[in-house]
C-alpha positions as CSV (number, residue, x, y, z in Angstrom):
1,M,8.1,-81.4,105.3
2,N,8.5,-79.1,108.1
3,R,5.9,-76.3,107.6
4,K,8.5,-73.5,108.3
5,L,10.8,-74.9,105.9
6,F,8.0,-75.1,103.3
7,S,7.1,-71.5,103.9
8,A,10.7,-70.2,103.5
9,I,11.2,-72.2,100.1
10,F,7.8,-70.9,99.0
11,S,8.8,-67.3,99.7
12,V,12.2,-67.7,97.9
13,L,10.4,-69.1,94.8
14,I,7.9,-66.3,94.9
15,S,10.7,-63.6,95.1
16,S,12.7,-65.3,92.3
17,L,9.4,-65.3,90.3
18,V,8.9,-61.5,90.9
19,S,12.5,-60.7,90.2
20,S,12.5,-62.4,86.9
21,Q,8.9,-61.3,85.8
22,T,8.3,-59.2,82.6
23,P,8.9,-55.3,83.3
24,I,5.9,-53.3,83.8
25,D,5.5,-50.3,81.4
26,V,5.3,-47.0,83.0
27,T,5.0,-44.8,80.0
28,E,5.8,-45.3,76.1
29,Q,5.4,-42.2,74.2
30,T,6.7,-40.2,71.1
31,I,7.3,-36.5,72.1
32,K,8.6,-33.6,70.1
33,I,11.1,-31.5,71.8
34,G,11.1,-28.2,70.4
35,A,14.0,-26.1,69.1
36,L,16.1,-24.6,72.3
37,S,13.7,-25.9,74.7
38,E,13.5,-28.6,77.5
39,T,11.0,-31.4,78.4
40,E,10.7,-33.2,81.7
41,L,8.9,-36.5,82.6
42,I,8.3,-37.3,86.4
43,Y,7.2,-40.8,87.6
44,G,7.3,-42.3,91.1
45,F,8.9,-45.7,91.8
46,A,8.7,-48.2,94.6
47,Q,11.3,-49.5,97.1
48,G,13.4,-52.1,95.2
49,D,12.1,-51.3,91.9
50,Q,14.5,-51.6,88.8
51,I,13.9,-49.0,86.3
52,V,14.4,-49.8,82.6
53,F,15.0,-46.9,80.4
54,N,14.9,-46.7,76.4
55,F,15.4,-43.7,74.2
56,N,15.5,-43.3,70.5
57,E,15.7,-40.2,68.2
58,V,13.5,-41.1,65.5
59,N,15.5,-39.3,62.8
60,G,18.9,-40.3,64.0
61,K,19.7,-36.8,65.2
62,E,21.5,-35.8,68.3
63,L,19.8,-34.6,71.5
64,K,22.2,-32.2,73.2
65,E,21.4,-33.3,76.9
66,L,19.7,-36.3,78.6
67,H,19.6,-36.4,82.5
68,I,17.9,-38.8,84.9
69,L,17.6,-37.7,88.5
70,D,15.9,-38.7,91.6
71,F,14.0,-36.0,93.6
72,P,15.3,-33.5,94.7
73,G,18.2,-33.7,92.4
74,T,20.7,-36.5,92.8
75,L,22.0,-37.3,89.3
76,K,21.6,-40.9,88.4
77,F,22.5,-40.9,84.7
78,S,23.4,-38.4,82.1
79,D,24.2,-38.5,78.3
80,F,25.2,-35.9,75.7
81,K,24.6,-35.9,72.0
82,A,22.3,-38.8,72.6
83,K,20.8,-40.7,69.8
84,K,19.8,-44.1,71.2
85,I,19.9,-45.7,74.6
86,E,18.7,-49.3,75.1
87,N,17.8,-51.1,78.2
88,K,19.3,-48.9,80.7
89,V,18.8,-50.3,84.3
90,F,18.7,-48.4,87.5
91,N,18.1,-49.8,91.1
92,V,15.6,-47.8,93.4
93,D,16.9,-48.0,96.9
94,E,13.8,-46.5,98.5
95,K,10.5,-45.2,97.3
96,S,11.4,-42.2,95.0
97,I,10.5,-39.8,92.5
98,Y,12.5,-39.9,89.2
99,R,12.9,-37.0,86.8
100,F,13.6,-37.6,83.2
101,K,15.0,-34.4,81.7
102,F,15.6,-33.8,77.8
103,Y,17.0,-30.6,76.3
104,N,17.4,-29.9,72.7
105,S,19.9,-26.9,71.9
106,A,19.2,-27.2,68.0
107,L,17.3,-24.6,66.1
108,S,14.9,-27.4,64.7
109,G,12.9,-30.0,66.9
110,R,13.7,-33.6,67.9
111,I,11.4,-36.4,67.8
112,C,12.1,-38.9,70.3
113,K,10.5,-42.3,71.5
114,I,10.7,-42.8,75.0
115,K,9.9,-46.0,77.0
116,I,10.2,-46.3,80.9
117,Q,9.6,-49.5,82.7
118,R,9.7,-51.0,86.0
119,I,10.5,-54.3,87.6
120,P,9.1,-54.5,91.0
121,K,11.2,-56.4,93.6
122,E,8.1,-57.6,95.7
123,E,4.8,-59.0,94.6
124,K,3.1,-56.2,96.8
125,F,4.5,-53.4,94.5
126,I,3.2,-55.0,91.2
127,N,0.4,-52.4,91.1
128,F,2.3,-49.5,92.4
129,N,0.9,-46.2,91.1
130,T,3.7,-44.5,89.4
131,A,1.8,-41.3,89.0
132,I,2.8,-38.2,91.0
133,K,0.8,-35.2,92.5
134,W,2.2,-31.8,93.5
135,I,1.7,-30.6,96.9
136,V,2.5,-27.3,98.4
137,K,5.1,-27.1,101.3
138,Q,6.1,-24.3,103.6
139,D,9.5,-24.1,105.2
140,T,9.9,-21.6,107.9
141,T,13.4,-20.1,108.7
142,W,13.9,-17.2,111.2
143,N,15.9,-14.1,110.6
144,V,17.4,-12.9,113.8
145,Y,18.5,-9.3,114.1
146,T,19.2,-6.5,116.6
147,E,17.2,-3.4,116.7
148,N,17.0,-0.2,119.1
149,I,13.6,-0.4,120.7
150,L,12.1,2.9,122.5
151,I,11.5,1.9,126.0
152,K,10.8,5.3,127.5
153,Q,11.1,9.1,127.1
154,D,12.9,11.3,129.7
155,S,12.0,15.1,130.0
156,I,14.8,17.4,130.7
157,K,14.3,21.0,132.0
158,I,16.5,23.5,130.2
159,P,16.4,27.2,131.8
160,G,16.8,30.0,129.6
161,I,16.4,33.6,129.1
162,R,14.5,35.4,126.5
163,K,13.7,39.1,125.8
164,V,10.1,40.3,125.9
165,L,8.3,43.4,125.4
166,A,8.1,45.4,128.9
167,S,6.4,48.5,127.8
168,E,5.2,50.2,124.4
169,E,4.4,54.0,124.2
170,I,3.1,55.9,121.3
171,R,3.6,59.8,121.5
172,E,3.5,62.8,119.4
173,E,6.5,64.9,119.0
174,I,6.1,68.6,117.7
175,I,8.9,68.9,115.2
176,L,8.1,72.4,113.9
177,D,5.7,75.3,114.8
178,K,6.9,78.6,113.2
179,V,5.6,81.5,111.5
180,Q,7.7,82.2,108.3
181,R,7.5,85.7,106.5
182,V,7.2,85.2,102.6
183,H,7.9,88.7,100.8
184,S,6.3,89.9,97.7
185,T,7.8,90.0,94.2
186,T,9.0,93.6,94.4
187,N,10.8,93.2,97.8
188,E,14.6,93.3,97.6
189,N,14.7,90.2,99.7
190,G,13.1,88.1,97.0
191,N,9.7,86.2,97.1
192,K,11.0,82.9,97.8
193,T,12.1,81.3,101.3
194,A,12.3,77.9,102.9
195,V,12.3,76.2,106.4
196,F,13.7,73.1,107.2
197,F,13.1,70.3,109.8
198,T,14.6,66.9,110.6
199,L,12.5,63.9,111.8
200,P,13.6,62.1,114.9
201,N,16.2,59.4,114.3
202,N,15.2,55.9,114.5
203,T,17.1,54.1,117.5
204,L,17.7,50.5,118.3
205,T,19.4,49.0,121.2
206,N,19.4,45.7,123.3
207,Y,16.5,46.9,125.6
208,E,14.9,49.8,123.8
209,S,13.6,51.0,120.3
210,K,12.2,54.3,119.0
211,N,10.7,54.4,115.5
212,V,8.8,57.2,113.6
213,I,5.9,55.6,112.3
214,A,3.9,58.6,110.7
215,W,4.0,62.3,110.5
216,A,2.3,65.3,109.0
217,Y,2.7,69.0,108.1
218,W,0.2,71.8,107.9
219,V,0.7,75.1,106.1
220,G,-1.9,78.3,106.5
221,V,-1.5,82.0,105.5
222,N,-1.6,85.0,107.9
223,E,-4.2,85.5,110.8
224,E,-7.0,83.4,109.2
225,S,-4.7,80.4,109.6
226,N,-4.6,80.8,113.4
227,I,-8.5,80.9,113.4
228,A,-8.7,77.8,111.5
229,W,-6.1,75.9,113.8
230,K,-8.0,76.9,116.7
231,N,-11.1,75.4,115.1
232,N,-9.2,72.0,114.5
233,Q,-8.2,72.0,118.1
234,R,-11.8,72.2,119.4
235,T,-13.2,69.7,116.8
236,I,-10.2,67.2,118.0
237,S,-10.8,67.7,121.7
238,T,-14.8,67.1,121.0
239,T,-14.5,64.1,118.6
240,V,-11.2,62.4,119.4
241,K,-10.8,62.3,123.1
242,S,-7.9,59.8,123.2
243,I,-6.0,57.6,120.5
244,A,-4.8,54.4,122.0
245,G,-4.3,56.3,125.3
246,L,-2.7,59.2,123.6
247,T,-4.1,62.8,123.4
248,T,-2.8,64.5,120.3
249,S,-2.8,67.8,118.4
250,P,-5.0,68.0,115.2
251,L,-1.8,67.3,113.2
252,G,-1.0,64.1,115.4
253,A,-4.7,62.9,114.9
254,L,-4.2,63.3,111.1
255,A,-0.8,61.3,111.1
256,L,-2.5,58.7,113.1
257,G,-5.4,58.3,110.8
258,A,-7.9,59.4,113.5
259,V,-9.2,62.1,111.2
260,T,-8.8,62.5,107.4
261,D,-9.7,66.3,107.2
262,L,-8.4,69.5,108.8
263,A,-10.1,73.1,108.5
264,L,-8.2,75.5,106.5
265,P,-8.5,79.3,106.2
266,S,-11.5,80.5,104.1
267,T,-10.1,83.8,103.2
268,G,-6.7,85.3,102.6
269,E,-3.7,85.5,100.3
270,D,-2.4,82.6,98.3
271,V,1.1,80.9,98.9
272,A,2.8,78.3,96.9
273,Y,4.5,75.6,98.8
274,G,6.3,72.3,98.2
275,L,8.0,69.5,100.4
276,V,11.4,68.6,99.0
277,D,14.9,67.5,100.0
278,E,17.9,69.8,100.0
279,T,19.0,69.2,96.3
280,N,15.4,70.2,95.1
281,K,15.4,73.2,97.4
282,D,18.5,74.5,95.9
283,L,16.8,73.9,92.4
284,F,13.8,75.8,93.7
285,F,15.9,78.8,94.6
286,S,17.7,78.9,91.3
287,G,14.5,79.0,89.3
288,K,15.1,75.6,87.7
289,Q,12.8,72.5,87.5
290,Y,12.5,70.7,90.9
291,R,10.8,67.8,92.3
292,G,9.4,67.0,95.6
293,F,7.1,64.9,97.9
294,D,4.0,67.3,97.9
295,F,3.0,70.6,96.4
296,G,0.3,72.9,96.7
297,K,-1.1,76.7,96.2
298,G,-3.6,78.3,98.2
299,I,-4.6,79.8,101.6
300,G,-3.4,76.5,103.4
301,G,-2.8,72.7,103.0
302,Y,-1.7,69.6,104.7
303,K,-0.5,66.0,104.1
304,S,0.4,63.0,106.3
305,F,3.0,60.3,105.4
306,T,3.3,56.8,106.5
307,N,5.6,55.4,103.8
308,Q,8.8,53.9,105.5
309,N,10.9,55.7,102.6
310,V,10.0,59.2,103.9
311,L,10.0,58.6,107.8
312,Q,13.6,59.7,108.2
313,G,15.9,62.4,107.3
314,K,15.9,66.4,106.8
315,Y,13.2,68.0,104.7
316,Y,12.4,71.6,103.5
317,I,9.2,73.2,103.0
318,V,9.8,76.0,100.2
319,L,7.4,78.8,99.8
320,S,6.9,81.6,97.3
321,N,4.5,84.7,97.2
322,D,3.3,85.9,93.6
323,N,1.6,89.1,95.3
324,L,3.2,92.2,93.7
325,M,3.4,94.3,96.9
326,Q,2.1,92.3,99.8
327,G,4.1,90.0,102.0
328,I,2.5,87.1,103.6
329,D,3.0,85.1,106.9
330,A,2.9,81.3,106.6
331,N,2.0,79.4,109.6
332,I,3.9,76.0,109.3
333,K,3.4,73.1,111.7
334,V,5.1,69.6,111.6
335,S,4.4,66.5,114.0
336,A,5.9,63.1,114.1
337,I,4.4,60.1,115.8
338,V,7.0,58.1,117.5
339,E,6.8,54.3,118.7
340,H,8.8,53.8,121.9
341,K,9.4,50.2,122.9
342,K,11.2,48.7,126.0
343,F,12.3,45.2,126.4
344,K,13.4,43.2,129.5
345,D,14.9,39.8,130.2
346,E,12.6,37.0,131.2
347,K,13.4,33.6,132.5
348,Y,11.8,30.6,131.2
349,T,12.1,26.8,131.1
350,E,12.1,24.7,127.9
351,Y,11.4,21.0,128.4
352,K,13.4,18.9,126.0
353,I,12.1,15.1,125.4
354,T,14.9,12.5,125.1
355,P,14.0,9.1,124.0
356,I,15.8,6.1,125.6
357,Y,16.5,3.2,123.6
358,E,17.4,-0.4,124.4
359,K,19.0,-3.0,122.1
360,K,16.8,-6.1,121.7
361,I,17.2,-9.3,119.8
362,L,14.1,-10.0,117.4
363,K,13.2,-13.0,115.2
364,E,11.2,-12.5,112.1
365,P,9.9,-15.6,110.4
366,I,10.6,-16.1,106.7
367,I,8.3,-18.4,105.1
368,K,9.4,-20.3,101.8
369,T,6.6,-21.8,99.8
370,T,7.6,-24.6,97.3
371,K,5.7,-27.3,95.2
372,I,7.1,-30.8,95.4
373,P,6.2,-33.8,93.7
374,V,4.9,-37.0,95.7
375,N,3.7,-40.4,95.0
376,F,-0.1,-41.2,94.6
377,D,0.6,-44.6,96.1
378,S,0.6,-44.6,99.9
379,E,2.7,-47.6,100.2
């Protein structure tokens, strides 16, 4: 017999023998599928295999769903309300992974006997390993998007004009320097008198401002007050040469805080004095209770003010003499410290940074990691 013909006949016989051989068990097991739960079995099969599937619910109860799929998810068979399936056969066209899924929707478990077999098409697949292993697979896709990207920054010069201080001067203004007669209690003109003064008004324009920042007053009686004032002038000229470039009187130095004490007459007649507004001046003359900003009685007195509430307006110094027969002369002095500022326009250049953007197409990787089953068998 021809060798080639013999070989062909032998191959046919072997193929027929393999295809008609006893099925090989993949698994035979009894499983319990819990209430409202799902169980899955996964096995690998060789190319040309026939799968023989048997299923039986031991107690004759229904199983809600039964599905058989090849991986990744092509449905090969499904049954609903299954109780028993006998010798269901599937052909495997190429090496594949099969998933056997069992779902129980009942509130009680199901006891199921499952038998899965395979009939190899070729002898070389008789010992095919149906176990599977899980591998991690990463797939990369790209997210393409457009974004404004900073490419440079431009500096733009912007000219402007701003107001700046051109000069600043602090000076003393003599507001009042007067001798006021205060009669005795028996004089027909009465023993009360008053003198008034008005502090300089604060002014503000676009390029100039004037503000009273402090002021002070001094009261002394008779000729002794002139002597005391001269002593103050000598003291100031000796100890306070200049305050911020400003030469002041003793009262100006007191207002600025350069000195805290001034000399007063050591002998003489007393005078009662008070610093009040117009309303309280009228109360003073009517003999009613009145209020003021400062009061004193003696041969002399003084006080300085820096509180913003008393740096503007009209004030009165009220005087009274309690001597029965003797009139007195009150020497009254008031000085204010005025701050004078002048402004001017100044040119300047401001630099503005402008960012320049450009649209660019960017790609961002998106990596998806999945676990997939594969055969242990390398064939």
